[in-house]
C-alpha positions in Angstrom: 183.7 10.7 309.4 182.6 12.7 306.4 182.3 11.6 302.8 182.9 13.1 299.4 182.1 12.1 295.9 184.9 10.5 293.8 184.8 9.5 290.1 186.7 6.3 290.3 186.0 3.3 288.0 182.2 3.9 288.3 179.7 1.2 287.7 176.2 1.3 286.3 173.7 1.5 289.2 170.4 -0.3 289.5 167.4 1.7 290.6 166.7 2.2 294.3 164.3 -0.2 296.0 160.7 0.8 296.6 160.9 1.0 300.4 159.8 3.6 302.9 162.4 5.5 304.9 162.3 4.2 308.4 166.0 4.3 309.5 166.6 6.4 312.6 169.4 8.8 313.0 170.7 6.7 315.9 171.5 4.0 313.4 173.0 6.4 310.9 176.4 6.3 309.4 178.5 9.4 310.1 178.3 12.7 308.3 178.8 12.6 304.6 180.0 15.3 302.2 178.9 15.0 298.6 180.7 16.7 295.7 178.8 15.8 292.6 179.1 16.0 288.8 176.2 18.0 287.3 173.8 15.5 285.8 170.2 15.4 284.7 167.7 14.5 287.4 166.3 11.0 287.1 162.6 9.9 287.0 161.6 8.9 290.5 159.0 6.2 291.0 160.0 5.3 294.5 158.3 6.2 297.8 160.8 9.1 298.3 162.5 11.5 295.9 166.0 11.3 294.7 168.2 14.0 296.1 168.1 16.4 293.2 170.1 18.9 295.1 172.9 16.4 295.2 172.5 15.2 291.6 172.4 18.7 290.2 175.0 20.4 292.3 178.7 21.0 291.8 179.4 22.0 295.4 179.9 20.0 298.5 176.7 19.0 300.2 176.7 17.6 303.7 174.4 14.6 304.2 173.8 11.8 306.7 173.6 8.3 305.3 170.6 6.6 306.7 171.1 3.2 305.0 173.5 1.7 302.5 171.0 0.0 300.4 173.0 -1.8 297.7 174.0 0.5 294.9 171.6 3.3 296.0 172.0 4.8 299.5 169.3 6.5 301.5 170.4 9.8 302.8 169.2 13.0 304.6 170.4 16.5 303.7 171.7 18.2 306.8 170.6 21.6 305.7 166.9 20.8 305.0 166.2 17.4 306.6 165.0 16.1 303.2 165.4 12.3 302.7 166.0 10.6 299.4 168.2 8.3 297.3 171.7 9.0 296.0 173.9 6.8 293.8 176.5 5.2 295.9 179.2 5.9 293.3 178.8 9.6 293.9 179.9 9.1 297.5 183.2 8.5 299.1 184.6 8.8 302.6 186.2 12.1 303.3 189.6 10.5 303.8 192.2 9.5 301.4 189.5 8.4 298.9 188.4 12.0 298.6 191.8 13.1 297.1 191.7 13.7 293.4 194.9 11.9 292.9 194.0 8.7 294.9 192.6 5.9 292.7 191.3 3.1 294.9 191.5 -0.4 293.5 193.1 0.6 290.2 195.6 -2.0 288.9 199.0 -1.2 287.6 197.8 -1.9 284.0 194.7 0.3 284.3 196.9 3.0 285.9 199.0 3.0 282.7 195.9 3.1 280.5 194.3 6.0 282.3 197.5 8.1 282.5 198.2 7.5 278.8 194.6 8.4 277.9 193.9 11.7 276.0 193.7 14.7 278.3 196.6 13.7 280.5 200.2 15.0 280.0 203.7 14.4 281.2 203.8 14.7 284.9 200.2 13.5 285.4 200.1 11.1 288.3 198.0 9.0 290.7 198.5 7.1 293.9 196.9 3.7 294.0 196.8 0.6 296.2 199.7 -1.7 295.7 198.9 -4.9 294.0 201.8 -6.8 295.5 201.8 -5.5 299.1 198.5 -5.2 301.0 198.1 -1.9 302.8 200.8 -0.2 300.8 200.6 2.3 297.9 202.3 3.0 294.6 202.9 6.3 292.8 202.4 6.1 289.0 203.7 9.1 286.8 203.4 9.8 283.1 206.8 10.2 281.6 208.2 10.7 278.1 211.5 10.3 276.3 212.7 10.3 272.7 213.3 6.5 272.6 210.2 5.2 274.3 207.7 8.0 273.7 205.0 8.4 276.4 205.3 5.9 279.2 204.3 5.4 282.8 206.8 4.9 285.6 205.8 3.3 288.9 207.3 4.0 292.4 206.8 2.0 295.6 205.6 4.1 298.5 207.1 2.5 301.6 205.8 2.9 305.1 207.7 3.8 308.3 207.1 2.1 311.6 205.5 5.3 313.0 203.0 5.4 310.1 204.8 7.8 307.8 205.6 7.3 304.1 208.6 7.6 301.8 209.8 6.8 298.3 213.4 7.7 299.1 214.7 7.3 302.7 216.1 10.8 302.6 212.6 12.3 302.4 210.0 11.0 304.8 206.4 12.4 305.2 203.7 12.1 307.8 200.9 11.7 305.2 200.5 10.9 301.5 199.2 14.5 301.1 202.6 15.8 302.3 204.4 13.4 299.9 202.4 14.6 297.0 202.9 18.3 297.9 206.7 17.8 298.1 207.0 16.1 294.7 204.8 18.7 293.1 207.3 21.3 294.0 210.3 19.3 292.8 210.9 16.0 291.1 213.7 15.2 293.6 214.7 12.0 291.8 211.4 11.1 290.2 211.2 10.9 286.4 209.1 14.1 286.4 207.9 16.8 288.8 204.2 15.9 289.6 201.8 18.2 287.7 198.1 17.4 287.6 196.2 14.4 289.0 195.2 11.8 286.4 191.8 12.6 284.9 189.1 10.4 286.3 186.3 8.7 284.4 183.0 10.4 285.1 180.5 8.3 287.0 178.0 6.5 284.7 174.5 7.8 285.2 172.1 5.2 286.5 169.8 3.7 283.9 166.1 4.5 284.7 163.9 2.2 286.8 162.2 -0.6 284.8 163.6 0.8 281.6 164.3 -2.5 280.0 161.5 -2.8 277.4 161.2 0.9 276.4 158.9 2.7 274.0 160.2 3.2 270.5 159.1 6.8 270.8 161.6 7.4 273.6 164.4 7.1 271.1 165.5 9.7 268.6 167.8 8.2 265.9 170.3 11.0 265.3 173.0 9.6 263.0 173.5 6.4 261.2 176.9 5.0 262.1 177.0 2.0 259.9 175.5 -1.3 258.9 176.6 -4.8 260.0 175.6 -8.4 259.6 172.5 -8.0 261.7 171.2 -4.5 260.8 172.1 -0.8 261.2 173.8 1.0 264.1 172.7 4.5 265.1 173.8 7.2 267.5 170.6 8.1 269.3 169.2 10.1 272.2 167.0 8.4 274.8 164.3 10.6 276.5 166.0 13.7 275.1 169.0 13.5 277.5 171.0 10.3 277.3 173.3 9.5 274.3 173.1 5.8 273.4 173.8 3.5 270.5 170.9 1.7 268.9 171.3 -1.5 266.8 168.3 -2.0 264.6 167.8 -5.6 263.7 166.7 -6.6 260.2 163.1 -7.8 260.3 162.9 -11.6 260.4 166.5 -12.0 261.4 165.7 -13.5 264.8 162.8 -14.8 266.9 161.7 -12.2 269.5 161.3 -15.0 272.1 164.8 -16.3 271.4 166.2 -12.8 271.5 164.6 -11.9 274.8 165.9 -15.1 276.4 169.4 -14.3 275.2 169.2 -10.6 276.0 168.2 -11.2 279.6 171.4 -13.3 279.9 173.5 -10.7 278.1 172.2 -8.0 280.4 173.5 -10.0 283.4 177.0 -9.9 282.0 178.5 -6.6 283.3 182.2 -5.8 283.0 184.4 -2.8 282.2 185.5 -4.5 279.0 182.0 -5.5 277.8 179.6 -3.0 276.0 176.8 -2.4 278.4 173.3 -3.5 277.3 170.8 -0.9 278.5 167.4 -1.7 277.0 165.4 -3.3 274.1 162.4 -2.5 271.9 160.7 -5.7 270.9 156.9 -5.1 270.7 157.2 -4.8 266.9 159.9 -5.1 264.3 162.5 -4.0 263.8 163.9 -5.0 267.1 166.1 -2.3 268.7 169.0 -3.1 271.0 170.1 -0.1 273.1 173.7 0.0 274.4 176.2 2.4 275.8 177.6 4.7 273.1 181.3 4.2 272.1 182.7 7.3 270.4 185.4 5.8 268.3 183.2 3.1 266.7 184.5 -0.4 265.9 188.1 -1.4 266.5 188.3 -2.4 262.9 187.3 1.0 261.6 189.5 2.7 264.2 192.6 0.8 263.2 192.0 1.8 259.6 191.5 5.5 260.5 194.3 8.1 260.4 194.2 8.2 264.2 194.4 4.4 264.5 197.2 4.2 262.0 199.3 6.4 264.3 198.9 4.0 267.3 202.2 2.4 268.2 202.9 -1.3 269.0 202.5 -1.0 272.8 199.0 0.3 272.4 198.1 -2.4 269.9 199.2 -5.0 272.5 197.1 -3.2 275.0 194.0 -3.4 272.8 194.7 -7.1 272.7 195.0 -7.3 276.5 191.8 -5.4 277.0 189.9 -7.7 274.7 191.4 -10.8 276.5 190.3 -9.3 279.8 186.7 -9.0 278.6 186.8 -12.5 277.2 188.3 -13.9 280.4 185.1 -12.6 282.2 182.9 -14.3 279.6 185.0 -17.4 280.1 184.5 -17.2 283.8 180.8 -16.9 283.4 180.7 -20.0 281.2 179.4 -18.0 278.3 180.5 -18.0 274.6 180.8 -15.1 272.1 180.8 -17.0 268.8 181.7 -14.1 266.6 184.9 -12.5 268.1 186.6 -10.2 265.6 187.7 -6.5 265.4 184.3 -5.5 263.9 182.6 -6.6 267.1 185.0 -4.7 269.4 184.1 -1.1 270.1 186.4 1.8 271.2 185.5 4.8 273.3 187.2 8.2 273.4 189.6 7.1 276.1 190.7 4.2 273.8 189.1 1.6 276.0 188.1 -1.5 274.1 184.8 -3.2 274.9 183.4 -6.4 273.4 180.0 -6.1 271.7 177.5 -8.5 270.1 178.3 -11.4 272.5 175.7 -14.1 272.1 173.9 -12.6 269.2 175.3 -15.0 266.6 173.5 -17.9 268.3 170.0 -16.6 267.7 170.4 -15.2 264.1 168.0 -17.0 261.7 169.7 -16.0 258.5 171.1 -19.0 256.5 173.6 -16.7 254.8 175.1 -16.1 258.3 174.5 -19.5 260.0 175.4 -21.9 257.2 179.1 -22.3 256.5 178.5 -21.8 252.8 176.7 -18.6 253.5 178.2 -15.4 252.2 178.0 -13.8 255.7 179.5 -16.7 257.7 182.8 -15.4 259.2 184.8 -18.4 258.0 188.2 -16.7 258.4 187.6 -16.1 262.1 186.0 -19.5 262.9 187.8 -22.5 264.4 187.9 -25.7 262.3 185.7 -27.7 264.7 183.0 -24.9 264.6 183.2 -24.8 260.7 183.0 -28.6 260.3 180.8 -29.7 263.2 179.1 -26.6 264.5 181.0 -27.0 267.8 181.2 -23.6 269.3 182.9 -23.4 272.7 185.1 -20.9 274.6 188.0 -22.6 272.9 186.6 -21.8 269.5 186.5 -18.2 270.7 190.2 -18.5 271.6 190.9 -19.5 268.0 189.0 -16.4 266.8 191.0 -14.3 269.3 194.2 -15.4 267.6 192.7 -14.2 264.2 191.7 -11.0 265.9 195.4 -10.5 266.9 196.3 -10.5 263.2 193.7 -7.8 262.6 195.1 -5.6 265.3 198.8 -6.0 264.4 198.1 -5.3 260.7 195.8 -2.3 261.4 192.7 -4.0 260.2 193.9 -6.2 257.3 191.4 -9.0 256.4 192.8 -12.4 257.6 194.2 -14.8 255.0 194.7 -12.1 252.4 194.1 -13.2 248.8 192.4 -16.5 249.9 188.7 -17.3 249.4 186.7 -19.0 252.1 186.9 -22.5 250.5 190.6 -22.1 250.1 190.9 -21.2 253.8 189.0 -24.3 254.8 191.1 -26.6 252.6 194.3 -25.0 253.8 193.4 -25.4 257.5 192.6 -29.0 257.0 196.2 -29.4 255.7 197.6 -27.7 258.8 198.2 -24.3 257.3 198.5 -21.3 259.6 198.8 -17.6 258.7 202.4 -16.5 258.4 204.0 -13.9 260.7 203.9 -10.3 259.5 207.2 -8.4 259.6 205.6 -5.9 262.0 204.5 -8.7 264.4 206.9 -9.5 267.3 207.9 -13.2 267.4 206.5 -13.5 271.0 203.0 -12.2 269.8 203.1 -14.7 266.8 203.8 -17.5 269.3 200.7 -16.5 271.2 198.7 -16.7 267.9 200.0 -20.2 267.2 198.9 -21.3 270.7 195.4 -20.0 269.9 195.4 -22.0 266.6 196.3 -25.4 268.1 194.3 -28.1 266.3 192.8 -29.6 269.4 190.6 -27.2 271.3 191.8 -28.5 274.7 195.4 -27.5 273.8 194.5 -23.9 273.3 195.1 -21.5 276.3 192.5 -19.9 278.5 191.6 -16.3 278.2 192.7 -15.8 281.7 196.2 -16.9 280.6 196.1 -14.8 277.5 195.1 -11.7 279.6 198.0 -12.2 281.9 200.6 -12.8 279.1 199.4 -9.8 277.1 199.2 -7.4 280.1 202.8 -8.4 281.0 204.0 -8.4 277.4 206.5 -5.6 278.0 207.1 -6.0 281.7 208.0 -9.6 282.0 211.7 -8.9 281.4 211.9 -5.5 283.2 211.5 -4.3 286.8 207.9 -3.4 287.7 209.0 -0.5 289.7 211.6 2.2 289.3 214.5 2.2 291.7 214.0 4.6 294.6 215.4 8.0 293.8 
């Protein structure tokens, strides 16, 4: 069986292990075909080279996999016999997974997000694994109408006893490839004739080996993006080839030892909806924190921008659901954010939201930030028990999430408008809660009120919030279109 590269929900790869290549062809996996995105070659400190032909080529390259070694696979080029390492997320079996339109493991919600992302158009489509029926598939198609605007329609692909496929019983196909070919020629009952496969996210390039504490000289600060509670944020270039974001921490704002302990934990938290921490500079101040670069900046700034102001309610709900998904992961890992608000959510060019600055609030040594009377303390986002007793838990993060929802639905309005911090504290003690905006659906406001329950244990989990927000528009309607 041959293999081919796919660009499907890629993950950051660790560096290959320092091992010699001893695997024999008799133990090999079958033939592979690699079709790669052109990328810069990586520094190699292993016993064998990376396969630069593969990493630098846009054509198909046949290889034999010698060993699947975690996230890096050892392989041999058929043409030259050269052995080396290749990132596993540049490889896929030359079967269904090799098709541009097949998105393995993509959920219904992520299918909608990807199809509605910039670059796709009406008729863009994907086939994905069914979430409800194991071994079955679903077709997702981008549609548009005057009333709803751009939407995504989903169709169940049913299987025949003989192994064939159909959406409508009047048209059956031996393979999914034949099914796609048919509906590209004519809609035949679908909402649209299929046009182009959904654009795929490019694989993330593996971060370099041992590049955790990196030299300050390896970074070129290109453009100051803004200043926050902890310091400045820059767009930068690492080693002349990788675009990153750099947060420069104000000197004296934290202990290097405390930061490194927290940073090592933060680095272990890896999820699609969390900003990825790449490296640090701590040998001298100011401390640098190097993360993935998010093109649209903070969610707060995006919502206030002309582009953000044009975002419709369904996308605002989706921003909320994405944030809840990231926080559900933090919840599952028994971690706490402590400073959840729109300014600490970042947005990329595909309008994917990722949570940033998780854990930093705990190690800041600035009394203006850590004391509740301090000018920088985010009173309006903080749960009463955290304000009064310093009790920060995942449930105080849930309270903050409710406040974040008001920021999203109001396109970045500061919470409790017209009220000072002391007024907010006194009002909360009397049971006051922010009123519902006219633009806020009643169902969303009810979610906010759940987040603002006085007793922390009465507030919902992020896992629950994610499920409710992801299904905000689908709870009362059929998940799938009727067969054509």
